[in-house]
C-alpha positions as CSV (number, residue, x, y, z in Angstrom):
1,X,78.4,-54.2,-61.3
2,X,75.6,-52.3,-62.7
3,X,73.0,-54.9,-61.4
4,X,74.5,-54.7,-58.0
5,X,74.2,-51.2,-58.0
6,X,70.5,-51.2,-59.1
7,X,69.9,-53.8,-56.3
8,X,71.2,-51.7,-53.8
9,X,69.2,-48.8,-54.8
10,X,66.0,-50.8,-55.0
11,X,66.6,-52.4,-51.6
12,X,67.0,-49.1,-49.6
13,X,64.3,-46.6,-50.6
14,X,63.0,-46.4,-46.8
15,X,66.2,-45.1,-45.8
16,X,66.6,-42.7,-48.9
17,X,63.3,-41.2,-48.1
18,X,64.0,-40.0,-44.5
19,X,64.4,-36.2,-44.3
20,X,67.4,-34.6,-42.7
21,X,66.7,-33.5,-39.1
22,X,66.7,-29.8,-40.6
23,X,64.0,-30.5,-42.9
24,X,61.9,-32.6,-40.5
25,X,62.0,-30.0,-37.8
26,X,60.9,-27.4,-40.9
27,X,57.9,-29.8,-41.7
28,X,56.9,-29.7,-37.9
29,X,57.1,-26.0,-37.8
30,X,55.0,-25.7,-41.0
31,X,52.4,-27.8,-39.8
32,X,52.2,-25.9,-36.5
33,X,51.8,-22.7,-38.6
34,X,49.3,-23.9,-40.9
35,X,46.9,-25.3,-38.2
36,X,43.6,-23.2,-38.0
37,X,43.1,-24.4,-34.4
38,X,46.5,-23.1,-33.4
39,X,45.7,-19.5,-35.1
40,X,42.2,-19.7,-33.4
41,X,43.8,-20.7,-30.0
42,X,46.4,-17.8,-30.0
43,X,43.4,-15.4,-31.0
44,X,45.3,-14.5,-34.2
45,X,48.1,-12.8,-32.0
46,X,51.6,-12.4,-33.4
47,X,54.1,-15.1,-32.5
48,X,57.2,-14.4,-30.6
49,X,58.7,-17.8,-30.6
50,X,58.1,-21.5,-31.5
51,X,60.1,-24.0,-29.6
52,X,60.5,-27.8,-29.3
53,X,60.3,-28.0,-25.6
54,X,60.5,-31.7,-24.9
55,X,58.5,-35.0,-25.4
56,X,55.4,-36.6,-24.1
57,X,55.6,-40.1,-22.5
58,X,54.3,-41.7,-25.5
59,X,57.2,-40.1,-27.6
60,X,55.4,-37.3,-29.2
61,X,57.2,-33.9,-29.4
62,X,56.1,-31.2,-27.1
63,X,56.0,-27.9,-28.9
64,X,55.5,-24.2,-27.2
65,X,54.1,-21.2,-29.2
66,X,54.6,-18.1,-27.3
67,X,52.9,-14.9,-27.8
68,X,52.8,-11.7,-25.4
69,X,49.9,-13.1,-23.8
70,X,50.1,-16.7,-23.9
71,X,52.1,-20.0,-23.9
72,X,50.3,-22.5,-26.0
73,X,51.6,-26.0,-25.5
74,X,51.2,-28.5,-28.3
75,X,51.6,-32.2,-29.1
76,X,52.8,-33.1,-32.6
77,X,51.6,-36.7,-33.5
78,X,53.9,-38.4,-36.1
79,X,52.1,-40.0,-39.1
80,X,54.6,-42.4,-40.7
81,X,53.9,-42.9,-44.5
82,X,52.5,-46.2,-45.4
83,X,55.3,-46.4,-48.1
84,X,58.4,-44.7,-48.7
85,X,58.1,-40.9,-48.1
86,X,58.2,-38.3,-45.5
87,X,56.5,-38.3,-41.9
88,X,53.8,-36.0,-41.5
89,X,52.4,-34.6,-38.4
90,X,49.2,-33.5,-36.8
91,X,48.7,-31.1,-33.9
92,X,46.7,-31.5,-30.7
93,X,46.6,-28.5,-28.2
94,X,47.3,-29.9,-24.9
95,X,47.4,-26.5,-22.7
96,X,45.2,-23.9,-24.1
97,X,45.6,-20.2,-23.7
98,X,43.4,-18.9,-20.8
């Protein structure tokens, strides 16, 4: 019985490595907040809201960062891990502030 449990554990690491939707969205928001290009595009203005506003035709998430002066639209590009682990993201600015 113990051998069977060990085999099941070894056979399922990718499923065990997935983050819950809460932690995955936290990873996305953290990626946005830590990106220097986002801070520069917003001219270091205080953020009023960060929202997931849809998705692009290629399936990438669309996020909007709102300040008093601007709505910055971003594309979050998923970077799946090469082995078991969490998905990370990179940011591409699609609609810059005027």
